[in-house]
N, C-alpha and C positions, 0 to 999 in steps of 0.2 A: 493604316492598318498595323496596330503595333499589339502583338501577343501571339497565341494566349499566355497570360502571365495566369500562375497557380491561383493567385490571391488578389485581387483592387481591394485596397482600404479606403474608404471615404470618409475625408475629415481627418486632419493631420494634428487635433489637442491630444493630450495627453494618451488617451486611450488608444486613436487611430495609430499613433507613433510609437508607441510601445510595443502592442499588437503587429506591427509590419517589424518592429526590430526583433520581438520572437518568432515570426516568422521565419525572417531569415536566419535564425541560427537555426530553424528548422531544416535549413536548404531550399527553400520552398521560394519562387521569383514572385516578385512582389512591385504591384504598383499602388502608388499612396496619393491621392486626388484631393486637393484641397483649395476650397472657393474661394480662400481669404488669400494671407500671406502672412507670416511670421517677421517681429514679434506682434501680438495683439492682446487685447484687452480681453479678459475672459474670468467667471467666477466660477464656484465650484472650487475652492480655494484650501479646504480644512482634509487632512487627513484624522486617523485614527488609529487607534494600536491593531485592531483586525487588518485595515487597509495596508499599515506599514509592513506587519506579518506575512501577507498577501504578497505584497511587492516583492519583498525581501527573497520569500518563497523562489519566485520566478525567476532571480534573478540569481539565484544559486542554481538552481536546477539547471539553467538554459544558458550558464555562461556568463550573464551579463555584469560583469564586475565594474563596468564602469558607472552604470545604476543605481549599481547596490547602495552605494554611499547615501542615496535620496530618502532610506528607509530609515533612519534616525538623525536627532540634529544634531550629535555631537559631530557623526563620520559627514554628513552635510557639509558643516561650517568647515572641516579642516580640509575635504578634497576640492568642495566648489563652493569659495567663500561667493563668489562674483554671482552665482545664480541665485535670485531673491527669491527667499524663504522665511519663515518666523517659527518660532518656538510655541511647541504648543503641550502643555503640562498636563492640561486635563479640558474639561467641560463647566464652565460657570454660568450658573444662572440667577439671574434676580427678578424679584415681582414687584410690578410698579403699578400703582392706581393714576388714572387721570386726574392732573391738578393739583397733586400729590408730590412732594420729594420722596424719595424712597425711604422707606420707615426704617431698614434697617433693624428688625427685630432681634431683641434681647436673646430670644430663645432660638434667632434662624429659620424662626419658619416662611420668610420670604426670599431666603436665598438658597441654593442649592449648590457646593464643589465638589466633584468627583474626580480624583485625580486617575491619571493615565500612565503616570510614570514614576518610578522613584528619584530621579534627577533628571537636570537639563541632556546631560549627555547621553542619555538611550530615551530621549521624549520625542511625541510625535512631534508632527509639522505642518505650518501652511505653507502651499506654495503659490507663490507668484506667478500666475500661469504666463504672461508674457513671457518668462524667464523660462519657465519650468518646459513648455510646450514647445518652445524653439529649441531647447535643449534636447530632447526626445526626438524631434524631427530632423534635426542634425545628424544624431547618431544612427537613425534608422538607415537615413540616405546614405552615410559613411558604409555602413554593413551591409548595402549594395541595391536595397529597395529604390526603384526609379520613383522619383517625385515631381510632382506637376502641382503648380499654385495657380490662384488667380483663374481657375478653372469651373465652369459650371456646367455641371450634369444635366444636359439636356434630354436625354431617352434612355432607357435601356431594354434590352431584349435577348432572349435566352432560345437559342439554337443549337443543333450540333455537341452539346455538351458544352457551352461556353455561353457568356454572357457578352453581348455587344455593348460597350459604353459610348453615345454619342456627344461629344462635349465641345465647349467653345473656350476659346483663352485669346483675347484681345481681336476679336474678330474672327479666328482662324478657328475653324473647325478641324477636330481630330477625333481619329476612332481609335478603342483598345479593344481587346478581348481579354476575358480572364473567366477560370473556372468555376471559382468561387468571388463572390460578393460578401462584404464584410462593412456595413455599415456602421461607423465611428463620428458620425456628423452630429450627434445632438439630437434631444428633442423634437420631435418633427420634422425631421433631419429628411436627407435623399430618397431613401428606399419608401418609407410611408407614404411618401406623396408622388412616387413615380410607380409602385407597383399599387398603389390606389388600397392600402392594407386597411383603412379605417381606423376607428378610435373608440376606446372605450373609456367610462368614468371611473374613479374611485369610489365606491359606495361613502357615503360620508363625509368625505373630504372636502372641503369647500374651494371653491375654485378660486383660491387666492390669487392676488396681485403683485407684483413685486417692484421695487425701485430702490436703484443701489448705484455706488460709485468705490471711487477711492479718493482717501482724505489723507493730507498730511494735520499735525498739530494736534489731533485728538487726545486730551487728556487722560490720563492711569486714573481709573477709579480709585485703586487703593492708595493713590496720592492725594484726592482731592477730600478726605475728613470728612466723607460721609459713612463711611461704614463704622460701625459700633466697635470701639476697643475691644480689645481679647486678650485673657491671660493666654491661651495659646495661640501659637501659630498657625495659621491656614494653610493646609495640605501643601499649595504650590501659591505663589505670587498670582490674584485672581484674573489678573489682565495678559499672563502668559497661558493663552488658553483660548479656547471659541466661548467669547463673551456673549450672553444671550440675556438681551433686556425683555421680559414678557409682559406683556400687560393684554389687556382682554381686547380681543380681535385681532391679534399681531403681535409681532416680536422682530424684535431689532438685531442683527450682528454684528459683531466687532472681530477681524482677525487681524494681529499686528503683525508686521513682516520688520526684519533687521534693516530695510532700506528706508525705513522711518515711513512708509507706507501703511494707512491702515484701511482694509476694506471693510465697507458697512452697507448696510443696506435693511430695508425693511420688507416682509410677508406679511399681506393683511386679507383678512376676510372681505369680500365685496361690499359690505355694506360700509367699513372705515374706510376702506379704500374711495369709495363713493365720495363719504364726507370729506377726506382729504386732498381729495381731486388728484391723487396719484400720479396720472398723466400728466399734469402740471409742473414735475421734475421737481426742479431746487426750490420751489413756493412751495410744495407740499409738503418736502422735507422739513421746511421750515415751521409748517402748521405742525404737524407730527413733533418736533421738538416741542415747542410750544406747550403742547399737553402733559409733555413730560420733564418736570422741573430739574431733576438731576442728570438724566440723560443731556439737555439742552447745557447744561454747565459744562457737561462733558465733551460736548462738540464747539464751547465757546470761542475758543483760538482755531478752531479745524477749519481748512479750507479743503473743497473739491479740488483736485488735480485732473479730472477727466468729466466730461458731462454725463449727466445722470442717465442711467438706462431705466427704461420704464418697460415692465413685460405685463400685459393686460390679463396673461393667464400665466401661473406657474405651472401645475400639475398636469400631465399627460402620459397616456399610454396608449399603446396602440394594440390592436385587435389581436396581431399576430406578430411574433418574434423572430421566426424562421422559416423557412420552405425549400422546396429542392433548390441546393445551389447558391442559397442566401442565409443571412443570418444579421440581426441586428445587437450590436453589444448594448448590456442595460443602459449604459447613457443614452442609446439611441430610441429604446425600446419604453424607456418610460422614465419620469421624474418626477418625484413625488414632493419633497419640500426639503431645505437645508439646513434643519433644525438640531438633527441628531449626526450629522456630516453623515450622512447612508451612503451618498451619492459614489465616494470613492470606493469602500470595500463592496458595494451593488456592482460596481465596473469591473474591478478586479476578480472576482467570481467569475463572471461573464468571460473575462479574458483567459483566466484559469482554466475553465472548461474548453474554450475554442482553442488553445493550441494544444490541449489535452487531446482533444477529438481528432485535429488535424495532424497532432504525432502519430496517434494509433491507427489512423487510418489512410491509406492511399486510396482506395475506392470511390469514386464520389456517389455512388449508390448509399454505402455503409457512412460515410461520413455526412450525408444529408437527413439520414434517419437520427443522426447522433446529435446534430444541430436541431432537430425537430424538437427532439427531447430535452435537451437544453434551453432552446428558446421558449418551451412551457414553463420550466424552472425560472426561468428568467423574469415571467411576468407573474407566475405567483410569489416570488421573494418581493416584488415589487408592491405587490397588494398584500403584502404582510407589514411591510413599514408602511404602507398608506392607511391600514387599521390603525395604528399606533400614532402615527401623527394627526390622524382626524381624532382621534380621543385626546390627543394633549391641546388641539384648539378649542375641544366643548370645554377644555376645563384651565383656559388660561386663566380665569378671573376669581378661581381657587387654586392657589400656587399651593399649599400642602398637599392635593389632589394630583396637581402636576406633576410635581416633584415625586411623589409615589409610583405614579404613572411610568415616568422615566426609567424608573428602577427595572421596569419590564424590558426595555432596552439594554440596560447594562449588565444587567444579571445575563441574559442571552450571550451579548456580545463578549462578556469575559469568559463564559465558559466554553464559546468556540473558541477563542484564543488559546487559553488553557488545553482545550482537548485538541489540537493542533499540534501547539508546541509539545504535545505528549504521544503524538503522532498516533492520535486518535482521534479525527476529522468525523467520523460516523457519530459518535457520539453527541453533537449538536446539529449534524443535517444540515438543512438548509438555513438560509438567513434570519436570524434572530429565532432559530431555532423553532419556526413555524411547522415542520413536521413531525418534530418531539411527540412522542408518545403520551407526554405529560403537559409538559408546556405550552404545545401549541394550541389546544383546545380551551387551555386557561390563559392566554393571550388572548385570544380572539372573544372569550366570554369578559373578559375585564374590558376590552376596547367597548364589545357592545354596551356594557353597563354603563362607561364613562360616556356613551353618547348617548344615553336616554336619562335624562336628567329627570324624567318625572318616575324614575323606575326606585331601583334600592339604593336604603339612607348613605350618606357621605360613608358614615363607621362603616358599613357593610360593603361599601367600593373599598375601602384601604385594605379592610380584612381579607377581600379576594384578592387582592394584590398582594400582600403577603405571603399568602398559599400559593398564588402561582408561582413566585419566582423560587421559593423555596428550594426545589429539586436541582436548581442551575445557579444559586446563590454563592459563589466562591470568595466573593471580596467582600464580604461583612455589610450586606444593604440591609438584612433583618434588624442589625442594630437593638441587639435584645435588651441591654440595660439603656439604653437612650443616651450614652456617651457621646455620639458621634455628632447629634444635632444637624444634620443636613452637611458635615463636612465625611468625605468619605477618604481619607488617605490610602498610601498602598501601604499596606501591611502585609507580609508573607506568611505570617500568622493565621491569615483568613485563609491562604489556600490549603495549609497545611492541614486546617481544622476539618476542610472541606474535601481533602483529598479521596474520601470513600464516594465522593458524587461522580470523581473521573474514573472511578476503579484502578486509583494509584495506590501505589504503597510507598510510606515514609522517604524509604530511599531514592525513589524516583521524582519527589517531590522535592526534596533537597538538593539535587541533581538540575533539576528543573528551574528552580530559583537562583542558583548559581550561574546558569547559562544565561537568564534572564537579565541580570546587571550587569553584564557581561557587554563595553562598548562593538556595535556591530562590525568595525573594523579591527577588531582586536587580534591578536594572533591569538591560533589555538592552544589551549593549556598543553603541557607537557606528557602530562596523564592522562590517559581518557575519563571523561567523570563516566558515573553510572550508567546504563544504558536505559533506554524507555522500552515500553512494554512490544515493541515491533523488534527488538535485538539492535537497533541500529548504537553505537556509540560516536557516530560522525558528528561534529558540531556541525557542519553544513547542512544538516538535517534538523538542527535544533536552533531555531534564531533566538534572538538575544533576549526577550523576555516576554510574559504574558500578561501585557496592559497594567491593570491596577494591582497584578499578584505579583508583586516583587519586593525584593529587601527595602525597608526603609530608606530614607535619604540620608544622608548624613547632614547635620546642620548647615545650612547655608551660610 
């Protein structure tokens, strides 16, 4: 019998290992339990500006200077070139029709590029999870977490203020005790089964299936000659991004790593998955590419370096996310879809709440109450993301409407980033501003209208979306003069023009813009920058940038 530990964390992926490391920074004793071993293949590989902002904030607050460089591409390359990662300058979407090459419409109505950073230096990242998870697990162990791998959790029970964990490793039984259980084992993981929590569906979201692996030799679409020539340069190289090929019934992702690997896969609604027979792996992938000539050309020289992984159902939602003495991190409580890279920010928001609750409360009763409140919020945020993703799936066959619906995400996410950097996080509230007094209801109404294809007209839906994003649009999505035509670069002028939406003064915005363009590992300036609304002039409290709201990048 070992313990009792203050906390047992189940699962040593990035969420579990980062949580364990943060709990050790608070002085808590931690048991980290892993069913498999590192290094290992995993997906869920694409960060976002909000995710990196959250990671940076946690690292600065709790003194994790060794992990901080992973919060931007420039600092990652300098500090940890041996850890597999990739450059993510934004979100790239191309709309396809089966049996036809990508049209590359002159008005760019079949593409969408939304920049997330002004330069490679402060860009977001793709995480080669085999390397990143192993790195974070080792850091948690070096910080004092007791780590056990290749360990199956056979039973859990609660008595006397502590959990008893019955485990088995290589035929040997071991028993551990812990006062708090944190499940970071992924969708449908340990505690939903062990505690028989039950599951709930996301209304309107199809029960998508997935097929994915890692490849080498995937061609860059910007080098294939399929994109229409433009007088202006795109806001970033389209492949240096989370690249999405969208088509009726599904979409393909491509995430490039600097080690030559490209993560790629498909998420498909059940009818398309059955037609393709996704469960057949490589053969199904070939059948899908045969329907998409341009994507087939992109993969003409590609080779899968790992076996294909098939998932018969991607979405998952637990009926409960927390209870007395236990909690599910968002990655274990729910999974929606990878299309908008929502997994990382949702999970990091949950970690932020967990660590804050543990930091503030020593007593078990007060902590359990806080975790239960946070669990309700975790599921509510997943529900918001699921509504939007369901709307996107419903409009995959109409790319202009699909693109407009993504603006709901980009408006809410960029507003949250800017509000947090101004130390006003309450302005944006929950993930995707689902509880915002104006935007929350408008978001839900837009999604409901998108799902009801027999309801309002296409033009009415587009107008509704435009009205919905107006209160939070700080990155120029409205594009009133039509000059951007689905290319949204980083432009600090957009943030300055929207200062009133953030309750900020011109001086605060100028100071924010300066901080946003500074490398994450740069030395603090010799003279303090103007303070934010909270009165803080500390650079540690003011992360590097606010997503797309940053100075224009210099010519490449």
